N, C-alpha and C positions, 0 to 999 in steps of 0.2 A: 355438814359433810357432803350431803347430796348435791348441794349447790356447787361445791368445789369440784366434784367429779363431773357434773354437767358442764361446767366451764372448761375443764380440761378436755373433755370430749369435743366440745365446739372448737377448741384451739387445734385439735388434731386434724380437722377437715382441711384447712389451708396447707398444713404441713404435708399431708398425704398428697394433696394436689400438686404441690411443687415437686415432691419426690417422684411422683409418677411422670411428670413432664421431663424431669432430668433423666430418669431411666429410659423412657421412650426415646428421648433425644440421643442418648448414648448408643442405643441399639441402632437407630437410623443413621448415625454418622460413622458407624463401623464400616471399614473398607471391604468387608466380606459381603458378597452377594448372597442373600438368603436362598435363592433358587440354586445357586452353585453348591451350597451346603446340602440342600435337600437331594440334589442329584448325585452328590458324592464324586464329582469329577467325571461322570459319564457324559459322553457326547450324545446329543439329542437334537431333535428338530426345533426350529423356532416356534412351531405350533404347540409343542409340549411345554416349552418354557412359558409361553403366553397362558396356557391353561393353568399351570402351577401358579403363576402370578395372579390370575383371576381367582383361583381357589383360596389363596391366602390374602386376598385383597391388596396385593402389592401393586396393583395397577391403578389404585385409587389415589387421590390427593392425600398428602400427609395428615392434614387435619381429620379427614375421614378415617384414616388408618388409626389415628390416636383414639378417636371415639369408639371405634370397634374394639380396639385393644383394651381400653378401660372397661367397656361393657363386659367383655369376656372375663376380665380379672374380677370384677364385682360379682359375676355369676359363678366364679370359682373355676373358670375355664382358662387354664394356664398354658394351653397348647398341647401339642402331641409330644410325648416323651421319647 
């Protein structure tokens, strides 16, 4: 029985990896700009927008964003609510 559970847990790793890539990809292809959502439609300066992008790592390449996102999820950091 212990061998069966161990085998199932090992099979869970690739499944979770694929699901995380799909979820991250769906978030990234969304037509909504995350900074616009954060600002709530308020007009602001380009400097403020750049600061928000830097704060949330939106100015980094997508692979880096994915690694940071997965690292946060593993730590239990699901973002601000």
